[in-house]
N, CA, C and O atoms as a CHARMM CRD file, in Angstrom:
* protein
*
  248
    1    1 UNK  N      3.60900 -16.41400   0.02000 PROA 1      0.00000
    2    1 UNK  CA     2.86400 -16.11800   1.24600 PROA 1      0.00000
    3    1 UNK  C      1.43400 -16.23000   0.86500 PROA 1      0.00000
    4    1 UNK  O      0.96000 -15.61900  -0.09200 PROA 1      0.00000
    5    2 UNK  N      0.71800 -17.07200   1.68200 PROA 2      0.00000
    6    2 UNK  CA    -0.72200 -17.29000   1.38000 PROA 2      0.00000
    7    2 UNK  C     -1.52000 -16.15600   2.06800 PROA 2      0.00000
    8    2 UNK  O     -1.04000 -15.47400   2.97300 PROA 2      0.00000
    9    3 UNK  N     -2.73000 -16.00800   1.59400 PROA 3      0.00000
   10    3 UNK  CA    -3.63600 -15.02900   2.12500 PROA 3      0.00000
   11    3 UNK  C     -3.93600 -15.27500   3.55100 PROA 3      0.00000
   12    3 UNK  O     -4.13400 -14.35600   4.34600 PROA 3      0.00000
   13    4 UNK  N     -3.96800 -16.58200   3.87600 PROA 4      0.00000
   14    4 UNK  CA    -4.27100 -16.86100   5.31100 PROA 4      0.00000
   15    4 UNK  C     -3.11600 -16.44100   6.25400 PROA 4      0.00000
   16    4 UNK  O     -3.37000 -16.04100   7.39000 PROA 4      0.00000
   17    5 UNK  N     -1.83900 -16.53000   5.78600 PROA 5      0.00000
   18    5 UNK  CA    -0.77000 -16.05800   6.56300 PROA 5      0.00000
   19    5 UNK  C     -0.79100 -14.56000   6.63500 PROA 5      0.00000
   20    5 UNK  O     -0.44500 -14.03400   7.69200 PROA 5      0.00000
   21    6 UNK  N     -1.17100 -13.80100   5.59400 PROA 6      0.00000
   22    6 UNK  CA    -1.19800 -12.39700   5.66800 PROA 6      0.00000
   23    6 UNK  C     -2.24800 -11.94300   6.67900 PROA 6      0.00000
   24    6 UNK  O     -1.98500 -11.04800   7.48100 PROA 6      0.00000
   25    7 UNK  N     -3.49400 -12.58200   6.64800 PROA 7      0.00000
   26    7 UNK  CA    -4.52300 -12.28800   7.64200 PROA 7      0.00000
   27    7 UNK  C     -4.09200 -12.54500   9.02400 PROA 7      0.00000
   28    7 UNK  O     -4.32000 -11.71700   9.90500 PROA 7      0.00000
   29    8 UNK  N     -3.44700 -13.71500   9.27100 PROA 8      0.00000
   30    8 UNK  CA    -2.90100 -14.01700  10.58700 PROA 8      0.00000
   31    8 UNK  C     -1.89900 -13.01900  11.06000 PROA 8      0.00000
   32    8 UNK  O     -1.93900 -12.55700  12.20000 PROA 8      0.00000
   33    9 UNK  N     -0.98200 -12.68400  10.15900 PROA 9      0.00000
   34    9 UNK  CA    -0.03400 -11.71200  10.43700 PROA 9      0.00000
   35    9 UNK  C     -0.53300 -10.34900  10.90700 PROA 9      0.00000
   36    9 UNK  O     -0.07700  -9.76900  11.89200 PROA 9      0.00000
   37   10 UNK  N     -1.49300  -9.89100  10.13500 PROA 10     0.00000
   38   10 UNK  CA    -2.13600  -8.57100  10.54400 PROA 10     0.00000
   39   10 UNK  C     -2.79300  -8.65000  11.85400 PROA 10     0.00000
   40   10 UNK  O     -2.75000  -7.68600  12.61800 PROA 10     0.00000
   41   11 UNK  N     -3.41200  -9.76400  12.16900 PROA 11     0.00000
   42   11 UNK  CA    -4.05100  -9.97200  13.45100 PROA 11     0.00000
   43   11 UNK  C     -3.04800 -10.02100  14.57200 PROA 11     0.00000
   44   11 UNK  O     -3.24100  -9.42400  15.63100 PROA 11     0.00000
   45   12 UNK  N     -1.94800 -10.75700  14.31900 PROA 12     0.00000
   46   12 UNK  CA    -0.94200 -10.96500  15.34800 PROA 12     0.00000
   47   12 UNK  C     -0.10700  -9.77800  15.62000 PROA 12     0.00000
   48   12 UNK  O      0.23400  -9.50500  16.77100 PROA 12     0.00000
   49   13 UNK  N      0.25700  -9.01600  14.53600 PROA 13     0.00000
   50   13 UNK  CA     1.18600  -7.87900  14.62200 PROA 13     0.00000
   51   13 UNK  C      0.38500  -6.58400  14.91200 PROA 13     0.00000
   52   13 UNK  O      0.96200  -5.61500  15.40700 PROA 13     0.00000
   53   14 UNK  N     -0.87400  -6.55400  14.62700 PROA 14     0.00000
   54   14 UNK  CA    -1.71300  -5.31900  14.68900 PROA 14     0.00000
   55   14 UNK  C     -2.43000  -5.27900  16.01000 PROA 14     0.00000
   56   14 UNK  O     -2.18100  -6.03500  16.95000 PROA 14     0.00000
   57   15 UNK  N     -3.35900  -4.31500  16.00100 PROA 15     0.00000
   58   15 UNK  CA    -4.29900  -4.16200  17.10700 PROA 15     0.00000
   59   15 UNK  C     -5.69500  -3.80500  16.57300 PROA 15     0.00000
   60   15 UNK  O     -5.85000  -3.34500  15.44100 PROA 15     0.00000
   61   16 UNK  N     -6.61600  -4.01200  17.35500 PROA 16     0.00000
   62   16 UNK  CA    -8.03400  -3.83000  16.92200 PROA 16     0.00000
   63   16 UNK  C     -8.46000  -2.34900  17.06700 PROA 16     0.00000
   64   16 UNK  O     -8.21900  -1.72500  18.10000 PROA 16     0.00000
   65   17 UNK  N     -9.10500  -1.79400  15.99800 PROA 17     0.00000
   66   17 UNK  CA    -9.50500  -0.41800  16.13600 PROA 17     0.00000
   67   17 UNK  C    -10.87200  -0.21900  16.72000 PROA 17     0.00000
   68   17 UNK  O    -11.46100  -1.19700  17.18000 PROA 17     0.00000
   69   18 UNK  N    -11.40800   0.94000  16.73600 PROA 18     0.00000
   70   18 UNK  CA   -12.77400   1.14700  17.36400 PROA 18     0.00000
   71   18 UNK  C    -13.89000   0.44700  16.61000 PROA 18     0.00000
   72   18 UNK  O    -14.94400   0.19500  17.19400 PROA 18     0.00000
   73   19 UNK  N    -13.70600   0.13200  15.36800 PROA 19     0.00000
   74   19 UNK  CA   -14.72200  -0.53700  14.52500 PROA 19     0.00000
   75   19 UNK  C    -14.61100  -2.06800  14.52300 PROA 19     0.00000
   76   19 UNK  O    -15.31500  -2.76900  13.79600 PROA 19     0.00000
   77   20 UNK  N    -13.64400  -2.57500  15.41600 PROA 20     0.00000
   78   20 UNK  CA   -13.43700  -4.02400  15.45200 PROA 20     0.00000
   79   20 UNK  C    -12.58100  -4.60200  14.33900 PROA 20     0.00000
   80   20 UNK  O    -12.58600  -5.82000  14.16400 PROA 20     0.00000
   81   21 UNK  N    -11.83700  -3.79300  13.56600 PROA 21     0.00000
   82   21 UNK  CA   -11.03100  -4.20200  12.50300 PROA 21     0.00000
   83   21 UNK  C     -9.58700  -4.20300  12.96100 PROA 21     0.00000
   84   21 UNK  O     -9.18900  -3.34600  13.75100 PROA 21     0.00000
   85   22 UNK  N     -8.77600  -5.17300  12.46800 PROA 22     0.00000
   86   22 UNK  CA    -7.36900  -5.17200  12.85100 PROA 22     0.00000
   87   22 UNK  C     -6.54300  -4.32600  11.94900 PROA 22     0.00000
   88   22 UNK  O     -6.74700  -4.28600  10.73600 PROA 22     0.00000
   89   23 UNK  N     -5.53500  -3.59700  12.59900 PROA 23     0.00000
   90   23 UNK  CA    -4.79000  -2.68900  11.88600 PROA 23     0.00000
   91   23 UNK  C     -3.21600  -2.96700  12.18900 PROA 23     0.00000
   92   23 UNK  O     -2.81900  -3.18000  13.33400 PROA 23     0.00000
   93   24 UNK  N     -2.42900  -2.94600  11.14900 PROA 24     0.00000
   94   24 UNK  CA    -0.97900  -3.05100  11.38700 PROA 24     0.00000
   95   24 UNK  C     -0.40700  -1.97800  10.42300 PROA 24     0.00000
   96   24 UNK  O     -1.08200  -1.50800   9.50700 PROA 24     0.00000
   97   25 UNK  N      0.90100  -1.61100  10.68500 PROA 25     0.00000
   98   25 UNK  CA     1.47700  -0.52900   9.96500 PROA 25     0.00000
   99   25 UNK  C      2.16500  -0.88700   8.62500 PROA 25     0.00000
  100   25 UNK  O      2.21800  -0.01300   7.75900 PROA 25     0.00000
  101   26 UNK  N      2.69800  -2.11900   8.38900 PROA 26     0.00000
  102   26 UNK  CA     3.26300  -2.39200   7.24900 PROA 26     0.00000
  103   26 UNK  C      3.38500  -3.91700   6.93900 PROA 26     0.00000
  104   26 UNK  O      3.53300  -4.70200   7.87500 PROA 26     0.00000
  105   27 UNK  N      3.33000  -4.34100   5.69400 PROA 27     0.00000
  106   27 UNK  CA     3.37900  -5.78300   5.37600 PROA 27     0.00000
  107   27 UNK  C      3.89200  -5.80100   3.88000 PROA 27     0.00000
  108   27 UNK  O      4.19000  -4.75100   3.31000 PROA 27     0.00000
  109   28 UNK  N      3.97700  -6.96500   3.30500 PROA 28     0.00000
  110   28 UNK  CA     4.66700  -7.07200   1.99400 PROA 28     0.00000
  111   28 UNK  C      3.88700  -6.34900   0.92400 PROA 28     0.00000
  112   28 UNK  O      2.66900  -6.48600   0.80900 PROA 28     0.00000
  113   29 UNK  N      4.60000  -5.59100   0.16000 PROA 29     0.00000
  114   29 UNK  CA     3.91200  -4.69100  -0.85600 PROA 29     0.00000
  115   29 UNK  C      3.17100  -5.50300  -1.90600 PROA 29     0.00000
  116   29 UNK  O      2.04000  -5.14300  -2.23100 PROA 29     0.00000
  117   30 UNK  N      3.70900  -6.53500  -2.43800 PROA 30     0.00000
  118   30 UNK  CA     3.05300  -7.33300  -3.45600 PROA 30     0.00000
  119   30 UNK  C      1.79200  -8.01700  -2.96000 PROA 30     0.00000
  120   30 UNK  O      0.78800  -8.07600  -3.66900 PROA 30     0.00000
  121   31 UNK  N      1.84600  -8.52800  -1.75300 PROA 31     0.00000
  122   31 UNK  CA     0.69800  -9.17400  -1.15900 PROA 31     0.00000
  123   31 UNK  C     -0.31300  -8.16900  -0.83500 PROA 31     0.00000
  124   31 UNK  O     -1.48600  -8.44300  -1.08700 PROA 31     0.00000
  125   32 UNK  N      0.00200  -6.96800  -0.27700 PROA 32     0.00000
  126   32 UNK  CA    -0.95700  -5.92700  -0.06000 PROA 32     0.00000
  127   32 UNK  C     -1.73900  -5.52000  -1.22000 PROA 32     0.00000
  128   32 UNK  O     -2.96000  -5.37000  -1.16600 PROA 32     0.00000
  129   33 UNK  N     -0.95200  -5.31800  -2.40200 PROA 33     0.00000
  130   33 UNK  CA    -1.53700  -4.87800  -3.61500 PROA 33     0.00000
  131   33 UNK  C     -2.53200  -5.93300  -4.11300 PROA 33     0.00000
  132   33 UNK  O     -3.60500  -5.57700  -4.59900 PROA 33     0.00000
  133   34 UNK  N     -2.19000  -7.23900  -4.00100 PROA 34     0.00000
  134   34 UNK  CA    -2.93900  -8.31900  -4.55300 PROA 34     0.00000
  135   34 UNK  C     -4.27200  -8.52700  -3.75700 PROA 34     0.00000
  136   34 UNK  O     -5.29100  -8.94600  -4.30700 PROA 34     0.00000
  137   35 UNK  N     -4.20700  -8.23600  -2.54600 PROA 35     0.00000
  138   35 UNK  CA    -5.34000  -8.37400  -1.63500 PROA 35     0.00000
  139   35 UNK  C     -6.18200  -7.23500  -1.40100 PROA 35     0.00000
  140   35 UNK  O     -7.22100  -7.35300  -0.75100 PROA 35     0.00000
  141   36 UNK  N     -5.80000  -6.11800  -1.89600 PROA 36     0.00000
  142   36 UNK  CA    -6.51000  -4.82000  -1.64200 PROA 36     0.00000
  143   36 UNK  C     -7.89000  -4.87400  -2.02500 PROA 36     0.00000
  144   36 UNK  O     -8.26000  -5.54700  -2.98800 PROA 36     0.00000
  145   37 UNK  N     -8.68500  -4.18300  -1.29900 PROA 37     0.00000
  146   37 UNK  CA   -10.16400  -3.98900  -1.46200 PROA 37     0.00000
  147   37 UNK  C    -11.02000  -5.23800  -1.19200 PROA 37     0.00000
  148   37 UNK  O    -12.23900  -5.13800  -1.04700 PROA 37     0.00000
  149   38 UNK  N    -10.38300  -6.39900  -1.12800 PROA 38     0.00000
  150   38 UNK  CA   -11.12800  -7.61800  -0.72600 PROA 38     0.00000
  151   38 UNK  C    -10.91300  -8.03800   0.67500 PROA 38     0.00000
  152   38 UNK  O    -11.83600  -8.43000   1.38900 PROA 38     0.00000
  153   39 UNK  N     -9.65400  -7.94800   1.06800 PROA 39     0.00000
  154   39 UNK  CA    -9.23200  -8.38500   2.42600 PROA 39     0.00000
  155   39 UNK  C     -8.70300  -7.21800   3.25900 PROA 39     0.00000
  156   39 UNK  O     -8.95900  -7.12900   4.45900 PROA 39     0.00000
  157   40 UNK  N     -7.98000  -6.34900   2.61800 PROA 40     0.00000
  158   40 UNK  CA    -7.35400  -5.20000   3.37900 PROA 40     0.00000
  159   40 UNK  C     -7.70700  -3.85500   2.70600 PROA 40     0.00000
  160   40 UNK  O     -8.20300  -3.78800   1.58100 PROA 40     0.00000
  161   41 UNK  N     -7.41400  -2.78900   3.48100 PROA 41     0.00000
  162   41 UNK  CA    -7.58100  -1.47000   2.83600 PROA 41     0.00000
  163   41 UNK  C     -6.50900  -0.53000   3.46000 PROA 41     0.00000
  164   41 UNK  O     -6.16500  -0.66400   4.63400 PROA 41     0.00000
  165   42 UNK  N     -5.99500   0.41600   2.65000 PROA 42     0.00000
  166   42 UNK  CA    -5.05300   1.39400   3.21000 PROA 42     0.00000
  167   42 UNK  C     -5.23500   2.60000   2.26500 PROA 42     0.00000
  168   42 UNK  O     -5.71300   2.45000   1.14100 PROA 42     0.00000
  169   43 UNK  N     -4.86100   3.74600   2.72100 PROA 43     0.00000
  170   43 UNK  CA    -4.84300   4.93000   1.96500 PROA 43     0.00000
  171   43 UNK  C     -3.74000   5.01400   0.96200 PROA 43     0.00000
  172   43 UNK  O     -2.63800   4.54500   1.24500 PROA 43     0.00000
  173   44 UNK  N     -3.97000   5.59300  -0.21400 PROA 44     0.00000
  174   44 UNK  CA    -3.00700   5.69600  -1.24300 PROA 44     0.00000
  175   44 UNK  C     -3.03800   4.53700  -2.20400 PROA 44     0.00000
  176   44 UNK  O     -3.82200   3.59700  -2.08200 PROA 44     0.00000
  177   45 UNK  N     -2.11200   4.65400  -3.20400 PROA 45     0.00000
  178   45 UNK  CA    -2.12200   3.53900  -4.21300 PROA 45     0.00000
  179   45 UNK  C     -1.21400   2.34500  -3.80400 PROA 45     0.00000
  180   45 UNK  O     -1.44600   1.22300  -4.25300 PROA 45     0.00000
  181   46 UNK  N     -0.18500   2.58100  -2.95800 PROA 46     0.00000
  182   46 UNK  CA     0.66300   1.56600  -2.56900 PROA 46     0.00000
  183   46 UNK  C      1.44300   1.97300  -1.31000 PROA 46     0.00000
  184   46 UNK  O      1.50500   3.16700  -1.01600 PROA 46     0.00000
  185   47 UNK  N      2.01900   1.07500  -0.58000 PROA 47     0.00000
  186   47 UNK  CA     2.77600   1.32900   0.59300 PROA 47     0.00000
  187   47 UNK  C      4.22700   0.85800   0.42200 PROA 47     0.00000
  188   47 UNK  O      4.44700  -0.22000  -0.13100 PROA 47     0.00000
  189   48 UNK  N      5.20400   1.61600   0.86800 PROA 48     0.00000
  190   48 UNK  CA     6.51300   1.23500   0.78000 PROA 48     0.00000
  191   48 UNK  C      7.22300   1.34700   2.12500 PROA 48     0.00000
  192   48 UNK  O      6.98700   2.28700   2.88400 PROA 48     0.00000
  193   49 UNK  N      8.05000   0.42800   2.40000 PROA 49     0.00000
  194   49 UNK  CA     8.67600   0.36200   3.73000 PROA 49     0.00000
  195   49 UNK  C      9.55700   1.61400   3.86000 PROA 49     0.00000
  196   49 UNK  O     10.14700   2.09300   2.89100 PROA 49     0.00000
  197   50 UNK  N      9.62000   2.11900   5.09900 PROA 50     0.00000
  198   50 UNK  CA    10.33500   3.36800   5.43500 PROA 50     0.00000
  199   50 UNK  C      9.44400   4.56100   5.10500 PROA 50     0.00000
  200   50 UNK  O      9.10300   5.32600   6.00800 PROA 50     0.00000
  201   51 UNK  N      9.06200   4.74600   3.86400 PROA 51     0.00000
  202   51 UNK  CA     8.21800   5.89300   3.51300 PROA 51     0.00000
  203   51 UNK  C      6.81800   5.91500   4.20800 PROA 51     0.00000
  204   51 UNK  O      6.34600   6.96300   4.64700 PROA 51     0.00000
  205   52 UNK  N      6.23000   4.81200   4.28200 PROA 52     0.00000
  206   52 UNK  CA     4.86400   4.63900   4.68100 PROA 52     0.00000
  207   52 UNK  C      4.79400   3.81400   5.92600 PROA 52     0.00000
  208   52 UNK  O      3.75700   3.17800   6.11400 PROA 52     0.00000
  209   53 UNK  N      5.77600   3.74000   6.81300 PROA 53     0.00000
  210   53 UNK  CA     5.76400   2.89200   7.96000 PROA 53     0.00000
  211   53 UNK  C      4.62900   3.23800   8.95800 PROA 53     0.00000
  212   53 UNK  O      4.36900   2.45400   9.87100 PROA 53     0.00000
  213   54 UNK  N      3.96800   4.36800   8.80500 PROA 54     0.00000
  214   54 UNK  CA     2.93500   4.76900   9.70500 PROA 54     0.00000
  215   54 UNK  C      1.51300   4.76600   9.01000 PROA 54     0.00000
  216   54 UNK  O      0.53100   5.30300   9.52100 PROA 54     0.00000
  217   55 UNK  N      1.50200   4.13900   7.85200 PROA 55     0.00000
  218   55 UNK  CA     0.18900   4.02300   7.15300 PROA 55     0.00000
  219   55 UNK  C     -0.63200   2.87200   7.84900 PROA 55     0.00000
  220   55 UNK  O     -0.07700   1.79900   8.08300 PROA 55     0.00000
  221   56 UNK  N     -1.85900   3.07500   8.15700 PROA 56     0.00000
  222   56 UNK  CA    -2.67200   1.93400   8.70600 PROA 56     0.00000
  223   56 UNK  C     -3.13300   1.04600   7.65100 PROA 56     0.00000
  224   56 UNK  O     -3.68800   1.51000   6.65500 PROA 56     0.00000
  225   57 UNK  N     -2.92900  -0.26800   7.81200 PROA 57     0.00000
  226   57 UNK  CA    -3.33100  -1.28100   7.02700 PROA 57     0.00000
  227   57 UNK  C     -4.49000  -2.00300   7.71700 PROA 57     0.00000
  228   57 UNK  O     -4.27500  -2.57900   8.78300 PROA 57     0.00000
  229   58 UNK  N     -5.68300  -2.00200   7.17700 PROA 58     0.00000
  230   58 UNK  CA    -6.88800  -2.49500   7.86800 PROA 58     0.00000
  231   58 UNK  C     -7.32800  -3.81600   7.29100 PROA 58     0.00000
  232   58 UNK  O     -7.49200  -3.94900   6.07800 PROA 58     0.00000
  233   59 UNK  N     -7.52000  -4.78700   8.14800 PROA 59     0.00000
  234   59 UNK  CA    -8.04800  -6.11500   7.71800 PROA 59     0.00000
  235   59 UNK  C     -9.56000  -5.93800   7.66800 PROA 59     0.00000
  236   59 UNK  O    -10.20300  -5.58700   8.65700 PROA 59     0.00000
  237   60 UNK  N    -10.09500  -6.19100   6.49900 PROA 60     0.00000
  238   60 UNK  CA   -11.56400  -5.97000   6.27200 PROA 60     0.00000
  239   60 UNK  C    -12.33700  -7.29300   6.63700 PROA 60     0.00000
  240   60 UNK  O    -13.42800  -7.18900   7.19800 PROA 60     0.00000
  241   61 UNK  N    -11.85600  -8.43800   6.36300 PROA 61     0.00000
  242   61 UNK  CA   -12.50800  -9.66300   6.61300 PROA 61     0.00000
  243   61 UNK  C    -12.35300 -10.15400   8.00300 PROA 61     0.00000
  244   61 UNK  O    -11.36500  -9.87200   8.68000 PROA 61     0.00000
  245   62 UNK  N    -13.39800 -10.94100   8.45600 PROA 62     0.00000
  246   62 UNK  CA   -13.30700 -11.44000   9.85600 PROA 62     0.00000
  247   62 UNK  C    -12.74100 -12.92400   9.76100 PROA 62     0.00000
  248   62 UNK  O    -12.56400 -13.58400  10.78500 PROA 62     0.00000
């Protein structure tokens, strides 16, 4: 999965927050870990499906 697809997926599946950033609840763990701090942000060290379904994943780049 390319970075562009991840960014597009977050925008399409998510919603815009008060700061104008797109947020979605879950995406692929390996892709999230690889892009963390440059393209996306989330609380904690990692997110796992089912356990962290309600964790906000924030798109940082426009």
